[in-house]
C-alpha positions as CSV (number, residue, x, y, z in Angstrom):
1,M,173.5,30.9,31.3
2,Q,171.9,32.3,28.2
3,S,170.5,35.8,28.3
4,F,166.8,36.4,27.6
5,D,167.6,37.9,24.2
6,Q,169.7,34.9,23.2
7,K,166.8,32.5,23.5
8,F,165.1,34.0,20.4
9,A,166.2,33.3,16.9
10,N,166.1,37.1,16.1
11,D,164.8,40.4,17.3
12,A,161.7,40.1,15.1
13,E,160.6,36.8,16.9
14,R,161.0,38.5,20.2
15,D,159.1,41.6,19.2
16,Q,156.3,39.6,17.7
17,L,155.8,37.7,20.9
18,L,155.8,40.9,22.8
19,R,153.1,42.3,20.5
20,E,151.0,39.3,21.1
21,F,151.2,39.8,24.9
22,V,150.3,43.4,24.5
23,E,147.2,42.4,22.5
24,E,146.4,39.8,25.2
25,S,146.6,42.4,27.9
26,M,144.2,44.9,26.3
27,S,141.0,43.6,27.9
28,A,142.6,43.3,31.3
29,Y,142.8,47.1,31.5
30,Q,139.5,48.2,30.2
31,I,137.1,49.9,32.6
32,P,133.8,51.4,31.3
33,A,133.5,55.1,31.8
34,T,130.1,54.6,33.4
35,A,131.7,52.7,36.3
36,F,133.3,55.8,37.7
37,D,129.9,57.5,37.9
38,S,128.1,54.4,39.1
39,Y,130.4,54.1,42.1
40,H,130.7,57.8,42.7
41,V,134.4,57.6,42.1
42,K,136.1,61.0,41.9
43,R,138.7,60.5,39.2
44,G,142.0,62.2,39.9
45,L,140.6,62.9,43.4
46,R,138.6,65.8,41.8
47,E,135.1,67.0,42.6
48,P,132.7,67.3,39.7
49,D,133.5,71.0,39.3
50,G,137.2,70.2,38.9
51,S,138.3,71.2,42.4
52,G,140.4,68.9,44.5
53,V,139.0,66.5,47.1
54,M,139.9,67.7,50.5
55,A,142.6,65.2,51.6
56,G,144.5,66.9,54.3
57,V,145.3,70.0,56.4
58,T,148.5,72.1,55.9
59,R,150.1,75.3,57.2
60,V,152.8,75.3,54.4
61,C,151.0,76.9,51.5
62,N,147.7,78.1,50.1
63,A,146.9,78.3,46.4
64,H,143.7,80.3,45.9
65,G,141.9,80.8,42.6
66,Y,138.1,80.6,43.3
67,I,135.5,80.7,46.0
68,I,132.4,78.5,46.4
69,N,129.3,80.7,46.6
70,E,126.0,78.8,47.3
71,G,127.5,75.7,45.6
72,E,128.7,77.6,42.6
73,R,132.4,78.0,41.8
74,T,133.2,81.7,41.4
75,P,136.4,82.8,39.8
76,V,138.7,85.3,41.6
77,E,142.2,86.6,40.9
78,G,144.8,84.0,41.8
79,E,146.8,84.3,45.0
80,L,149.6,82.1,46.3
81,Y,150.7,82.2,49.9
82,Y,153.8,80.7,51.4
83,R,153.3,80.3,55.2
84,G,150.7,83.2,55.0
85,Y,152.9,85.5,53.0
86,R,151.9,86.4,49.4
87,M,154.5,84.9,47.0
88,S,154.1,88.0,44.8
89,T,154.9,90.2,47.8
90,L,158.0,88.2,48.6
91,C,159.2,88.5,44.9
92,E,158.5,92.3,44.8
93,N,160.5,92.9,47.9
94,F,163.4,90.8,46.8
95,V,163.5,92.9,43.6
96,K,163.1,96.1,45.5
97,E,165.9,95.2,48.0
98,D,168.0,94.0,45.0
99,R,168.9,90.7,46.5
100,F,168.6,87.0,46.0
101,G,165.5,85.5,47.7
102,F,165.4,81.7,47.2
103,A,167.4,80.9,50.4
104,E,165.0,83.1,52.4
105,C,162.0,81.4,50.7
106,C,163.4,77.9,51.8
107,Y,163.9,79.2,55.3
108,L,160.3,80.4,55.4
109,L,158.9,77.1,54.1
110,F,161.0,75.1,56.6
111,F,160.5,77.2,59.7
112,G,157.2,79.0,59.2
113,H,158.5,82.6,59.5
114,L,160.7,85.1,57.8
115,P,164.3,85.1,59.1
116,T,166.2,87.9,60.7
117,A,169.4,88.9,58.9
118,K,171.5,86.7,61.3
119,Q,169.1,83.7,60.9
120,L,169.3,84.0,57.1
121,A,173.1,84.3,57.2
122,D,173.4,81.2,59.4
123,F,171.0,79.2,57.3
124,T,172.7,80.2,54.0
125,K,176.1,79.3,55.6
126,L,174.7,75.9,56.6
127,I,173.2,75.2,53.1
128,S,176.5,76.2,51.5
129,G,178.4,73.8,53.7
130,Y,176.2,70.9,52.4
131,E,176.7,71.6,48.7
132,S,179.6,69.3,48.1
133,L,178.6,65.9,46.8
134,P,180.0,62.8,48.6
135,A,183.4,61.5,47.5
136,R,183.3,59.7,44.1
137,F,179.5,60.4,43.8
138,D,180.0,61.9,40.3
139,E,182.0,58.9,39.1
140,D,180.0,56.1,40.8
141,I,176.4,57.5,40.4
142,L,176.3,60.0,37.6
143,M,179.0,58.8,35.1
144,K,178.7,55.0,35.2
145,A,175.1,54.8,34.0
146,P,174.5,58.1,32.0
147,S,170.8,58.8,31.2
148,R,169.1,60.8,28.4
149,S,166.7,62.0,31.1
150,I,168.2,64.4,33.6
151,M,165.1,64.0,35.8
152,N,165.6,60.3,36.0
153,K,169.2,60.8,36.9
154,M,168.3,63.3,39.6
155,A,165.9,60.8,41.1
156,T,168.6,58.1,40.9
157,G,171.0,60.6,42.5
158,V,168.7,61.4,45.4
159,L,168.0,57.7,46.1
160,S,171.7,57.0,46.0
161,L,172.3,59.7,48.7
162,Y,170.7,57.2,51.1
163,A,173.9,55.1,50.9
164,Y,176.1,58.0,51.8
165,D,174.0,59.0,54.8
166,E,175.1,57.6,58.2
167,N,171.6,57.9,59.6
168,P,169.2,57.7,56.6
169,D,166.2,56.1,58.3
170,D,165.9,58.4,61.3
171,T,162.5,60.3,61.0
172,G,163.1,62.6,64.0
173,L,162.7,66.3,63.3
174,A,166.3,67.2,63.6
175,N,167.4,64.5,61.1
176,M,164.7,65.2,58.6
177,L,165.6,68.9,58.7
178,R,169.3,68.1,58.2
179,Q,168.4,65.9,55.2
180,S,166.1,68.5,53.8
181,M,168.8,71.2,53.9
182,Q,171.3,68.8,52.3
183,L,168.9,68.1,49.5
184,V,168.2,71.8,48.9
185,A,172.0,72.3,48.6
186,R,172.9,69.2,46.6
187,I,170.1,68.7,44.1
188,P,171.2,71.7,42.0
189,V,174.7,70.2,41.8
190,I,173.4,66.8,40.9
191,A,171.3,68.3,38.2
192,A,174.1,70.4,36.7
193,H,176.6,67.5,36.8
194,A,174.1,65.1,35.4
195,Y,173.7,67.5,32.5
196,A,177.5,67.8,32.0
197,V,177.7,64.0,31.7
198,Y,174.7,64.0,29.3
199,R,176.4,66.5,27.1
200,N,179.6,64.5,27.1
201,V,178.1,61.1,26.5
202,F,175.3,61.9,24.1
203,G,176.5,65.2,22.6
204,G,180.3,64.6,22.3
205,H,181.2,67.7,24.3
206,S,184.1,68.0,26.7
207,L,183.2,66.9,30.2
208,N,183.4,70.0,32.5
209,L,182.2,69.6,36.1
210,H,182.1,72.9,37.9
211,N,181.7,72.9,41.6
212,P,179.5,75.4,43.5
213,R,181.1,78.3,45.3
214,P,179.9,78.9,48.9
215,E,179.5,82.7,48.6
216,L,177.1,82.4,45.6
217,S,173.3,81.9,45.6
218,T,171.6,78.9,44.2
219,A,170.8,80.7,41.0
220,Q,174.3,82.1,40.6
221,N,175.8,78.7,41.2
222,F,173.4,76.9,38.8
223,L,174.3,79.3,35.9
224,R,178.0,79.0,36.8
225,M,177.9,75.2,36.8
226,M,175.8,74.9,33.6
227,R,177.9,77.2,31.4
228,P,181.3,76.1,30.1
229,D,182.8,79.6,30.7
230,K,181.0,79.9,34.1
231,S,179.9,83.4,33.2
232,Y,176.5,85.1,33.9
233,T,175.1,88.5,34.5
234,D,173.5,89.8,37.7
235,E,170.2,90.4,35.9
236,E,170.2,86.8,34.6
237,A,170.9,85.3,38.0
238,K,168.3,87.4,39.7
239,L,165.6,86.5,37.2
240,L,166.5,82.8,37.7
241,D,166.3,83.4,41.4
242,L,162.7,84.7,41.0
243,C,161.8,81.7,39.0
244,L,163.0,79.5,41.9
245,V,160.9,81.4,44.4
246,V,157.9,81.3,42.1
247,H,158.2,77.5,41.7
248,A,159.2,76.7,45.3
249,E,155.8,75.6,46.6
250,H,152.2,75.1,45.5
251,G,150.2,73.4,48.2
252,G,149.9,69.8,49.3
253,G,147.5,68.7,46.6
254,N,149.7,69.1,43.6
255,N,150.8,65.7,42.2
256,S,154.4,65.7,43.3
257,S,153.8,67.2,46.8
258,F,151.0,64.7,47.3
259,A,153.2,61.9,46.1
260,C,155.8,63.0,48.7
261,R,153.2,63.1,51.4
262,V,151.8,59.6,50.4
263,L,155.2,58.1,50.8
264,S,156.0,60.0,53.9
265,S,152.8,58.8,55.5
266,S,154.2,55.2,55.2
267,G,157.1,56.1,57.4
268,T,159.7,55.7,54.7
269,D,163.0,57.6,54.5
270,T,163.4,61.2,53.1
271,Y,165.3,60.1,50.0
272,S,162.5,57.7,48.9
273,A,159.9,60.3,49.4
274,I,161.8,63.0,47.4
275,G,162.7,60.6,44.7
276,A,159.0,59.8,44.2
277,A,158.2,63.5,44.0
278,I,160.9,64.0,41.3
279,G,159.4,61.1,39.3
280,S,155.9,62.7,39.6
281,L,157.2,66.1,38.5
282,K,158.7,64.6,35.4
283,G,155.3,63.8,33.9
284,P,154.0,66.1,31.0
285,R,150.8,66.6,32.9
286,H,152.8,68.2,35.8
287,G,156.3,69.7,35.7
288,G,157.1,68.4,32.2
289,A,154.4,70.8,30.8
290,N,157.0,73.6,30.5
291,I,158.8,71.6,27.8
292,K,155.4,70.9,26.0
293,V,154.8,74.7,26.0
294,Q,158.1,75.3,24.1
295,E,157.4,72.5,21.6
296,M,154.0,74.0,20.9
297,F,155.5,77.5,20.7
298,D,158.0,76.4,18.1
299,C,155.3,74.6,16.2
300,I,153.3,77.8,16.1
301,K,156.3,79.9,14.9
302,E,156.9,77.3,12.1
303,N,153.3,77.3,10.8
304,V,152.0,80.8,11.4
305,R,153.5,83.2,8.9
306,D,152.6,86.4,10.8
307,P,152.2,85.8,14.6
308,R,151.0,89.4,14.9
309,D,147.9,88.6,12.7
310,D,145.2,87.6,15.3
311,D,143.1,85.9,12.6
312,E,145.9,83.6,11.4
313,L,147.0,82.8,15.0
314,T,143.4,82.2,16.0
315,S,143.0,79.8,13.1
316,F,146.1,77.8,14.1
317,L,145.2,77.7,17.8
318,L,141.8,76.3,16.9
319,K,143.6,73.6,14.9
320,I,145.6,72.7,18.0
321,M,142.4,72.5,20.1
322,E,140.9,70.2,17.4
323,G,143.9,67.9,17.6
324,K,144.9,68.7,14.0
325,A,148.1,70.5,14.9
326,G,150.7,70.4,17.6
327,D,151.1,67.0,19.4
328,G,147.5,66.0,18.6
329,S,146.4,66.2,22.3
330,G,144.0,69.0,21.7
331,L,145.7,70.9,24.5
332,V,147.0,74.5,24.3
333,Y,149.9,74.0,26.8
334,G,150.5,76.8,29.2
335,M,146.8,77.7,29.4
336,G,144.3,76.7,32.1
337,H,144.8,75.5,35.6
338,A,143.1,73.2,38.1
339,I,142.9,76.0,40.7
340,Y,143.5,79.4,39.0
341,T,140.7,80.8,37.0
342,K,141.2,84.6,36.4
343,S,145.0,84.6,36.9
344,D,147.9,82.5,38.0
345,P,150.1,84.7,40.3
346,R,153.2,82.8,39.2
347,A,152.6,83.5,35.6
348,C,151.9,87.2,36.4
349,M,155.2,87.5,38.3
350,L,157.3,85.8,35.5
351,K,155.6,87.9,32.8
352,R,156.2,91.1,34.8
353,Y,159.9,90.7,35.4
354,A,160.9,88.9,32.2
355,H,159.8,91.5,29.8
356,S,162.8,93.8,30.0
357,L,165.3,90.9,29.6
358,A,163.3,89.7,26.6
359,E,163.7,93.0,24.9
360,K,167.4,93.2,25.7
361,K,168.2,89.6,24.5
362,G,166.1,89.9,21.2
363,F,163.2,87.9,22.4
364,G,160.6,90.7,22.2
365,E,158.6,89.1,19.3
366,D,158.5,85.8,21.1
367,F,157.3,87.4,24.3
368,A,154.6,89.2,22.3
369,L,153.5,85.9,20.7
370,L,153.1,84.4,24.2
371,E,151.0,87.4,25.2
372,S,148.8,86.8,22.1
373,I,148.4,83.1,23.0
374,E,147.3,84.2,26.5
375,R,144.9,86.8,25.1
376,L,143.3,84.7,22.3
377,T,143.1,81.2,23.8
378,P,140.2,81.8,26.3
379,Q,137.8,83.2,23.7
380,I,138.7,80.4,21.2
381,F,138.2,77.8,23.8
382,R,134.8,79.2,24.8
383,K,133.6,79.3,21.2
384,Y,135.0,75.8,20.3
385,K,133.7,74.1,23.5
386,G,130.5,76.1,23.8
387,V,131.0,76.7,27.5
388,E,131.6,79.9,29.5
389,K,134.7,79.1,31.4
390,Q,137.3,81.3,32.8
391,M,140.8,80.4,31.6
392,C,144.2,82.0,32.4
393,A,147.8,81.5,31.5
394,N,149.6,79.2,33.9
395,V,153.2,79.4,35.1
396,D,154.5,77.1,32.3
397,L,153.5,79.6,29.5
398,Y,156.3,82.1,30.4
399,S,158.8,80.0,32.3
400,G,160.1,78.1,29.2
401,L,160.8,81.3,27.4
402,I,162.7,82.7,30.4
403,Y,164.9,79.6,30.5
404,R,165.4,79.9,26.7
405,M,166.5,83.5,27.2
406,L,168.9,82.3,29.9
407,N,170.3,79.9,27.4
408,I,169.2,76.9,29.5
409,P,168.6,73.8,27.3
410,E,165.1,72.3,27.3
411,C,166.1,69.1,29.0
412,M,166.9,71.3,32.1
413,Y,163.5,73.0,32.3
414,T,161.9,70.5,34.5
415,P,165.0,69.8,36.6
416,L,165.0,73.5,37.4
417,F,161.4,73.1,38.6
418,A,162.6,70.3,40.9
419,I,165.5,72.3,42.2
420,A,163.0,75.0,43.3
421,R,160.2,72.6,44.6
422,V,162.4,70.4,46.8
423,S,162.1,72.9,49.6
424,G,158.3,72.7,49.4
425,W,158.4,68.9,49.2
426,C,160.5,68.6,52.3
427,A,158.2,71.0,54.2
428,H,155.2,68.8,53.3
429,R,157.1,65.6,54.1
430,I,157.9,66.8,57.6
431,E,154.4,68.2,58.2
432,E,152.8,64.9,57.0
433,Y,155.0,62.8,59.2
434,L,154.7,64.8,62.3
435,T,151.0,65.7,62.2
436,A,148.9,63.3,60.2
437,K,150.3,60.1,61.8
438,R,148.2,57.9,59.5
439,I,149.1,56.1,56.3
440,I,147.3,57.5,53.2
441,R,145.2,54.6,52.0
442,P,142.2,55.6,49.7
443,A,139.8,52.9,48.5
444,Y,139.4,51.5,45.0
445,K,136.2,49.6,43.9
446,C,137.1,46.3,42.2
447,I,134.6,45.4,39.4
448,T,136.1,42.1,38.4
449,P,133.6,39.3,39.3
450,H,134.6,36.2,41.2
451,R,136.0,33.4,38.9
452,D,136.6,29.8,39.7
453,Y,140.1,28.3,39.2
454,I,140.6,26.2,36.0
455,P,143.3,23.6,35.8
456,I,145.9,24.5,33.2
457,N,145.2,21.6,30.9
458,E,141.6,22.5,30.7
459,R,142.0,26.2,29.8
460,K,141.3,27.3,26.2
């Protein structure tokens, strides 16, 4: 049987036919902007003031950035709570006690309280015991179909774990917790090994697959697996650990967590729900924004002769907002957030603890440029848009530079986000399944009028 491609005389004929179908489809996907207002549709499940439509109840996390006072949205300093504990307080105490905190953060999200020393030791031991990938997983899943997108390969890997699970569809609490802990343990390994395959196939480098060591933290193991010589400093690993804690959770309404909850509400398996969350996080409007920040940052460095000159930097940032520079989107990536107004506590944490490493590694000027972008963008935005709106730096503004300082390649920025966030996704999945007990099924208004069928030989 001939393949589809062989039925065409050449590629040009096939491509021309495809272009004709694209043009044919244009009218099928046009909806007038007025239709959304006419039917009171809340695009993006957002209220007119930009806040999210209330779609559920959770005990996992609270991201707080404003209050509603007599119908008006009033900005406040941002706060992020994991199971009632301030994320910033957790980070500060992990630093004060000079220890890795991500495993404790995962325990908190899963079980709702901070662990005792014995509970944390037992939990960490259990996670470490789950880190090994199934036999031949690297060869059969990661190597046979290498991908230029590590995120897509992570999603493929997670979905493939279903086939290695002896009880994949059981949605009892014990089984979902077991699967969740396995995913927390294995996703960092899948990401690191997928990257090693990527470097080998698309970069021509030697293939080195380093396995995790049970006595090391997630951050230590990740750096060890990513680097050919497996070396890292304690300061590097502890800064990466803080990044994981900062990114671990952000409420049920963010796009990837909501995607996970939507799939979980249908009763599907854990691997399908987490695979969907990874696909969501890949998007440049969500987790992929950290890469867009670095692309914008490099563009600014290439085009602004003196980044310390506020006037020159202001002029270029205005060009970005006008769509005349950068990627043409008009967005200053890393600035602004749907919830946070005065400050993003995640950005504050990363900025606070990354400064010393930036100076040590020769990134002091880059760090200062980010601070200038953070300082100048709100006033430029208000002047350009003519609106008085509070705007703060979000977590993506500083996370990319931290990963760059840690010599982590850009293609791994969003996978690191996923490695951290899987704990939050799993907590939301379990909560959705056990408490809501109803499939998420919002309504869409169809505006296509009824049409009568026309026999094919009478169509024009």
